C-alpha positions as a Markdown table, in Angstrom:
| # | Residue | x | y | z |
|---|---|---|---|---|
| 1 | Unk | 57.1 | 208.4 | 160.7 |
| 2 | Unk | 53.8 | 209.2 | 158.5 |
| 3 | Unk | 51.5 | 206.8 | 160.0 |
| 4 | Unk | 52.1 | 208.5 | 163.3 |
| 5 | Unk | 50.2 | 210.9 | 161.1 |
| 6 | Unk | 46.9 | 209.1 | 162.0 |
| 7 | Unk | 46.9 | 210.3 | 165.4 |
| 8 | Unk | 48.3 | 213.9 | 165.5 |
| 9 | Unk | 46.6 | 214.6 | 162.2 |
| 10 | Unk | 44.1 | 212.5 | 160.3 |
| 11 | Unk | 42.6 | 215.2 | 157.7 |
| 12 | Unk | 46.0 | 215.0 | 156.7 |
| 13 | Unk | 47.0 | 211.2 | 157.1 |
| 14 | Unk | 44.0 | 209.9 | 155.0 |
| 15 | Unk | 43.7 | 212.9 | 152.6 |
| 16 | Unk | 47.5 | 212.0 | 151.6 |
| 17 | Unk | 47.0 | 208.7 | 151.0 |
| 18 | Unk | 43.5 | 209.7 | 149.3 |
| 19 | Unk | 45.2 | 212.7 | 146.5 |
| 20 | Unk | 48.4 | 210.2 | 146.2 |
| 21 | Unk | 46.9 | 207.6 | 145.2 |
| 22 | Unk | 44.5 | 209.0 | 142.8 |
| 23 | Unk | 47.4 | 210.6 | 141.4 |
| 24 | Unk | 49.8 | 207.8 | 141.0 |
| 25 | Unk | 46.5 | 205.9 | 139.2 |
| 26 | Unk | 45.9 | 209.1 | 136.8 |
| 27 | Unk | 50.1 | 209.3 | 136.1 |
| 28 | Unk | 50.5 | 205.3 | 135.5 |
| 29 | Unk | 46.6 | 205.9 | 133.5 |
| 30 | Unk | 48.2 | 208.6 | 131.4 |
| 31 | Unk | 51.2 | 206.7 | 130.6 |
| 32 | Unk | 48.5 | 203.5 | 129.1 |
| 33 | Unk | 45.9 | 205.8 | 126.8 |
| 34 | Unk | 49.1 | 207.4 | 124.9 |
| 35 | Unk | 50.9 | 203.9 | 124.6 |
| 36 | Unk | 47.5 | 203.1 | 123.0 |
| 37 | Unk | 47.3 | 206.4 | 121.0 |
| 38 | Unk | 50.6 | 206.1 | 119.1 |
| 39 | Unk | 50.4 | 202.6 | 118.7 |
| 40 | Unk | 51.4 | 200.2 | 121.6 |
| 41 | Unk | 48.4 | 198.8 | 123.6 |
| 42 | Unk | 50.5 | 196.6 | 125.6 |
| 43 | Unk | 49.0 | 198.0 | 129.1 |
| 44 | Unk | 45.8 | 198.0 | 127.7 |
| 45 | Unk | 45.2 | 194.6 | 127.2 |
| 46 | Unk | 47.1 | 194.3 | 130.7 |
| 47 | Unk | 44.2 | 196.3 | 132.3 |
| 48 | Unk | 45.7 | 200.2 | 133.1 |
| 49 | Unk | 43.3 | 201.7 | 131.1 |
| 50 | Unk | 41.7 | 202.2 | 134.7 |
| 51 | Unk | 42.0 | 204.7 | 137.7 |
| 52 | Unk | 42.0 | 201.1 | 140.3 |
| 53 | Unk | 44.8 | 201.6 | 142.4 |
| 54 | Unk | 45.4 | 198.0 | 142.9 |
| 55 | Unk | 46.1 | 197.4 | 138.8 |
| 56 | Unk | 47.8 | 201.0 | 138.6 |
| 57 | Unk | 49.9 | 200.9 | 142.2 |
| 58 | Unk | 50.1 | 197.2 | 143.8 |
| 59 | Unk | 49.0 | 196.2 | 147.4 |
| 60 | Unk | 53.0 | 196.6 | 148.2 |
| 61 | Unk | 52.5 | 200.1 | 146.8 |
| 62 | Unk | 49.6 | 200.7 | 148.6 |
| 63 | Unk | 51.1 | 199.4 | 151.6 |
| 64 | Unk | 54.2 | 201.8 | 151.9 |
| 65 | Unk | 51.5 | 204.3 | 151.0 |
| 66 | Unk | 49.9 | 203.4 | 154.0 |
| 67 | Unk | 53.0 | 203.2 | 156.5 |
| 68 | Unk | 55.6 | 205.8 | 154.7 |
| 69 | Unk | 53.2 | 208.4 | 152.9 |
| 70 | Unk | 55.4 | 207.6 | 149.5 |
| 71 | Unk | 54.3 | 204.8 | 146.4 |
| 72 | Unk | 55.1 | 204.0 | 142.9 |
| 73 | Unk | 53.3 | 202.9 | 140.0 |
| 74 | Unk | 53.8 | 201.5 | 136.8 |
| 75 | Unk | 52.7 | 199.8 | 134.0 |
| 76 | Unk | 54.0 | 198.2 | 131.0 |
| 77 | Unk | 55.1 | 199.0 | 127.7 |
| 78 | Unk | 56.0 | 197.2 | 124.7 |
| 79 | Unk | 58.0 | 200.0 | 123.0 |
| 80 | Unk | 59.4 | 197.3 | 120.1 |
| 81 | Unk | 56.2 | 198.5 | 119.0 |
| 82 | Unk | 56.6 | 202.2 | 119.1 |
| 83 | Unk | 59.5 | 202.8 | 116.6 |
| 84 | Unk | 59.4 | 207.2 | 116.3 |
| 85 | Unk | 61.6 | 208.5 | 119.1 |
| 86 | Unk | 59.0 | 211.2 | 119.6 |
| 87 | Unk | 56.4 | 208.8 | 120.5 |
| 88 | Unk | 58.5 | 206.7 | 123.1 |
| 89 | Unk | 59.0 | 210.3 | 124.6 |
| 90 | Unk | 55.4 | 211.3 | 124.9 |
| 91 | Unk | 54.1 | 208.1 | 126.3 |
| 92 | Unk | 56.9 | 208.9 | 129.0 |
| 93 | Unk | 56.3 | 212.4 | 129.7 |
| 94 | Unk | 52.3 | 212.1 | 129.7 |
| 95 | Unk | 52.7 | 210.7 | 133.1 |
| 96 | Unk | 54.3 | 214.0 | 134.5 |
| 97 | Unk | 52.4 | 215.9 | 132.1 |
| 98 | Unk | 49.2 | 214.8 | 134.1 |
| 99 | Unk | 50.6 | 215.4 | 137.6 |
| 100 | Unk | 51.2 | 219.0 | 135.8 |
| 101 | Unk | 47.7 | 219.7 | 135.1 |
| 102 | Unk | 46.5 | 218.3 | 137.9 |
| 103 | Unk | 48.3 | 220.5 | 140.3 |
| 104 | Unk | 46.8 | 223.3 | 138.0 |
| 105 | Unk | 43.4 | 222.2 | 138.7 |
| 106 | Unk | 44.0 | 221.7 | 142.5 |
| 107 | Unk | 45.5 | 225.3 | 142.6 |
| 108 | Unk | 42.7 | 226.8 | 140.8 |
| 109 | Unk | 40.3 | 225.1 | 143.1 |
| 110 | Unk | 41.5 | 226.1 | 146.2 |
| 111 | Unk | 41.7 | 229.9 | 145.0 |
| 112 | Unk | 37.7 | 229.2 | 144.4 |
| 113 | Unk | 37.7 | 227.6 | 147.7 |
| 114 | Unk | 39.4 | 230.7 | 149.8 |
| 115 | Unk | 37.5 | 233.0 | 147.6 |
| 116 | Unk | 34.4 | 231.1 | 149.3 |
| 117 | Unk | 35.8 | 230.7 | 152.2 |
| 118 | Unk | 35.5 | 226.7 | 152.1 |
| 119 | Unk | 37.9 | 226.3 | 154.4 |
| 120 | Unk | 37.0 | 223.3 | 155.4 |
| 121 | Unk | 38.1 | 221.7 | 152.0 |
| 122 | Unk | 40.9 | 224.3 | 151.1 |
| 123 | Unk | 43.6 | 222.2 | 153.1 |
| 124 | Unk | 42.2 | 219.0 | 150.6 |
| 125 | Unk | 42.8 | 220.8 | 147.5 |
| 126 | Unk | 46.0 | 222.1 | 149.0 |
| 127 | Unk | 47.4 | 218.6 | 149.6 |
| 128 | Unk | 46.1 | 217.6 | 146.2 |
| 129 | Unk | 48.3 | 220.3 | 144.3 |
| 130 | Unk | 51.6 | 219.8 | 146.5 |
| 131 | Unk | 51.1 | 216.5 | 146.0 |
| 132 | Unk | 51.1 | 216.5 | 142.1 |
| 133 | Unk | 53.4 | 219.1 | 142.2 |
| 134 | Unk | 55.7 | 216.6 | 143.7 |
| 135 | Unk | 55.3 | 214.3 | 141.9 |
| 136 | Unk | 56.0 | 216.4 | 138.6 |
| 137 | Unk | 59.0 | 217.7 | 140.1 |
| 138 | Unk | 60.5 | 213.9 | 141.1 |
| 139 | Unk | 59.4 | 212.2 | 137.9 |
| 140 | Unk | 60.6 | 215.2 | 135.4 |
| 141 | Unk | 64.2 | 214.1 | 137.0 |
| 142 | Unk | 66.6 | 212.1 | 134.7 |
| 143 | Unk | 67.5 | 209.8 | 136.5 |
| 144 | Unk | 67.1 | 205.9 | 135.2 |
| 145 | Unk | 64.1 | 204.7 | 136.1 |
| 146 | Unk | 62.4 | 208.2 | 136.6 |
| 147 | Unk | 60.4 | 209.2 | 133.5 |
| 148 | Unk | 62.8 | 212.7 | 132.7 |
| 149 | Unk | 65.5 | 209.8 | 131.5 |
| 150 | Unk | 62.8 | 207.8 | 129.8 |
| 151 | Unk | 61.8 | 210.8 | 127.9 |
| 152 | Unk | 66.0 | 211.7 | 126.9 |
| 153 | Unk | 66.7 | 207.7 | 126.0 |
| 154 | Unk | 64.1 | 207.8 | 123.2 |
| 155 | Unk | 66.2 | 210.0 | 121.3 |
| 156 | Unk | 69.9 | 208.5 | 122.8 |
| 157 | Unk | 70.0 | 204.8 | 122.7 |
| 158 | Unk | 73.4 | 204.3 | 124.4 |
| 159 | Unk | 71.6 | 206.4 | 127.2 |
| 160 | Unk | 68.7 | 203.3 | 126.6 |
| 161 | Unk | 71.3 | 200.4 | 127.3 |
| 162 | Unk | 73.0 | 202.4 | 130.0 |
| 163 | Unk | 69.5 | 202.2 | 131.9 |
| 164 | Unk | 69.1 | 198.5 | 131.4 |
| 165 | Unk | 72.1 | 197.3 | 133.0 |
| 166 | Unk | 72.4 | 199.8 | 135.7 |
| 167 | Unk | 68.9 | 201.2 | 136.4 |
| 168 | Unk | 68.6 | 199.6 | 139.5 |
| 169 | Unk | 71.9 | 200.4 | 141.2 |
| 170 | Unk | 71.7 | 204.2 | 140.4 |
| 171 | Unk | 67.7 | 203.9 | 141.0 |
| 172 | Unk | 68.9 | 203.2 | 144.9 |
| 173 | Unk | 72.0 | 205.6 | 145.3 |
| 174 | Unk | 69.3 | 208.1 | 144.2 |
| 175 | Unk | 66.9 | 207.5 | 147.1 |
| 176 | Unk | 69.2 | 207.4 | 149.4 |
| 177 | Unk | 70.2 | 210.7 | 148.6 |
| 178 | Unk | 66.8 | 211.8 | 148.0 |
| 179 | Unk | 66.6 | 210.3 | 152.3 |
| 180 | Unk | 70.1 | 211.4 | 153.5 |
| 181 | Unk | 70.8 | 214.8 | 151.6 |
| 182 | Unk | 69.3 | 218.4 | 151.2 |
| 183 | Unk | 68.2 | 216.5 | 147.2 |
| 184 | Unk | 64.9 | 215.3 | 149.3 |
| 185 | Unk | 64.3 | 219.4 | 150.3 |
| 186 | Unk | 64.7 | 220.2 | 147.0 |
| 187 | Unk | 62.5 | 218.1 | 145.3 |
| 188 | Unk | 59.8 | 218.2 | 147.9 |
| 189 | Unk | 60.1 | 222.0 | 148.3 |
| 190 | Unk | 60.0 | 222.7 | 143.9 |
| 191 | Unk | 56.2 | 220.6 | 144.4 |
| 192 | Unk | 55.1 | 223.1 | 146.4 |
| 193 | Unk | 56.8 | 226.0 | 145.0 |
| 194 | Unk | 55.2 | 224.7 | 141.4 |
| 195 | Unk | 51.6 | 225.0 | 143.7 |
| 196 | Unk | 52.7 | 227.9 | 145.0 |
| 197 | Unk | 53.1 | 229.7 | 141.8 |
| 198 | Unk | 49.7 | 228.5 | 140.4 |
| 199 | Unk | 48.0 | 229.4 | 143.5 |
| 200 | Unk | 49.6 | 233.2 | 143.6 |
| 201 | Unk | 48.7 | 233.5 | 139.3 |
| 202 | Unk | 45.3 | 232.6 | 140.0 |
| 203 | Unk | 44.7 | 235.1 | 143.3 |
| 204 | Unk | 46.1 | 237.3 | 141.2 |
| 205 | Unk | 43.1 | 237.5 | 138.4 |
| 206 | Unk | 40.8 | 236.7 | 141.1 |
| 207 | Unk | 42.1 | 239.9 | 142.0 |
């Protein structure tokens, strides 16, 4: 279990919690900010223009993060205030894109730290890149409740109706597959691969 890492590898344990919470909060902030920019102030009025994990994630999600290493966030969006499908898609896409950018930044800082032989921060930066790579890969999937599906449903009303009716059931099946099939390894591996791509790119530039 993840919480056992507190005695096995406390540096990894606390780094993961801090970086996962920070990355999820950035993800949700990006949703809220983009929604405000395209005309929906629902999230802004609810106080979601913040990086406060108690607001963006909630206490239950934070407990899950401490115990199991996984968590989620959510911001309210008033889609009735956003008429254009393109803008609806932008709101959904903003979260995963924030994680892609953070993966890029952490990977760059990792290569700089390696070049400077700053070994104490290399693991921290590695975890930061990996967490954001995983969040990007996971959230971009076209599964109801995730952002990838919301991007598609912004252009297809039938998909939006399907999500409203079956999202919870489909997502529960997805979670079961995530934990009991190679799907979870593919997603986590995809996150590491994305970070590895950026690290290799920057290492090539340094060389």
